[in-house]
N, C-alpha and C positions, 0 to 999 in steps of 0.2 A: 353869825349864829353857826355853833360848830355842829358837826354830822350827827353828835349823838341828840341833840336839842330836844328833841321831839319825843326822843324814846326816855331821857328824862324827866320830860314832862308829863308824861300821864303814869310814872309812878309803877307799881311791880304791877296791876293788873289793868292795863290799857284795854278799853271798852270800843265797843263798834255796833253803831244801829242802821239798820236799813230802812228805808220807805218807799216805797211803791205811789206811784200817782197816779189815776185816771182821769181826765179832763176830758168832758164829751165837749162837741159843739155845742153852746150855745147862742138864740138866738138874742140873747141881750146880754152882750158882753159888760156892757157899759153900767149895768145893772147887780152883776156879778163876777166877784173876784173866783179865784181857782183856790188861793190861799192868801189871808190876810198879810199884812205888815208884818213884818217880824226882824227878826238877826237870833242866828245858832246860838243855843247853849252848849256846844261842842269847841273844838281847837279848831279842827278843820273841817269842812263839808267837802264832799265829792259827788257833783251832780252830774250825772248823764242825761242828757236831753232829748228831746224830739231831733232826728237830724235837721226837720224840714219846717217846723211851727214853730215858731215863739211864742214861747211865754213866759219864760222868767223876766222879772225887771229888777232895777235897782235903783234907789233916791238916789239922787244927784242933785242937787244947789238945787232941794226946793221939789224938784218933780221926777218920773217916774220917767226913766229909759229901758227900753226893752233890750236884750241882750243875746244878741244876734247868733242861732246856733250855728257853730262848725262842726261839720260831719266828722264823727268820728274823733270828737276829743270830748273831755273832761272838764268841767269850770269848777275850779276851785276856790272854795271861800273861808275867808278867816273867820274863823267863828270870836263869842266873848271871852274864851277861854286865852285866846290868843291877847286877845284884845287888854286883858288882864296879867296874865303871864308873862314872864319867861323862866328856865328854870334854872338853866347854868348857876349860879350862886344866888335860884333863889329868889332873883327880878322879877319884879314886871314892867311890862311897857307902861303900863302908866297911861294907855291910851294913846301910845303917840300908834302903834296899829291898830285901828278900827275895824270891828267886826261890821258889814256890811250890809246895811237896811234892805229888805229884798220881798216880793212878794209875787206868786205866781199869776197872772191872766187866765181867763178864759177868750177863748174867739169865735166868731161865726163861719170860720171857713173848716172847721175838723176836731176830732180829737184829738188828741197829744197825751203819750207817756214823759214820765219821768222816774228816774230812779237816784234818790241822794243816801250817800252812805255817810254816816256822823262819825269822826273820831275822839272819843273822850277818856279823860281821864280816870284812874279808879278813883273810887268816892272818896279818898281819902286825902288824896293831893290837896294841900291848903294854897290856896288862892287871894295872894297876900302882897301885901306893897311893904318895900323895903327902903332903908337910907338911901341906896347907892343910884336907883330910880329918880329918884326924887330931890329937889332944894326947895328953900323956901322964895324963893327968887321966880325961877323959869317952871318951874315942874314942883308944885305941891303935891302933894297923895290924894290921889282920884278918888280911890274904891276901897271900901269895906274890904278885912278880912274875912273868909268865909272857906266852909270844905266845898271841894266838889259836888259833893252828896247832896248835898243842902242847897247848893245853886239850882244844883237839876233840878232836885222838888220843887224848889219853889217856883222854878219857870215852870214847869211842867202844872203847877195848878192854878194859871193865871193865863188869862186870853192873853194871844197873839196880839199885841201893837206894839207896833215899829220898836222900838230899841228904850220901851219904860224898864224892864228886866235889871237893864245897864245903869240906865237913870235912878232907879232905885237904892241901886247898891254904892251908890258915889258919895265921897264924905260929905257930908255937910248937908246932906238931903233930910228933911222932916222926919224920917223913919230912924234916924239914929237916939 
């Protein structure tokens, strides 16, 4: 990946969103999630966690693994856009790099906060597979073409449900 990869990926008007989350202490964390399982519709997410209280969990081998906070560190998550697209020559990663399904858990011990910054392409950037990252045998085209703005509106209109948003846009899905 060359040094201007992210700049080109985001088009003329890169966007940034921020979300601040407060999770109060919860007497029944086994029954209450802070944020439902999902993957981010951004290209990259930068997350500042509470330094002492874990809450972020990632899906791994069918289970949930807590991400231990590292003081003064920023967690970097690949989003759905990177899973779908690599700009350079307008190539997609076609599922080679995958956005991570994650959730936020509550806990009994104490309240915590997190701040997430989402880096997103311009709405007109086309997320589309092209021939150079696919072949008939090992890597067939996995995703339908869609403008980022349409993808974002679609994901925001649905409930957070794991990786359902990326699954729906896969080639061969019944919505074709």
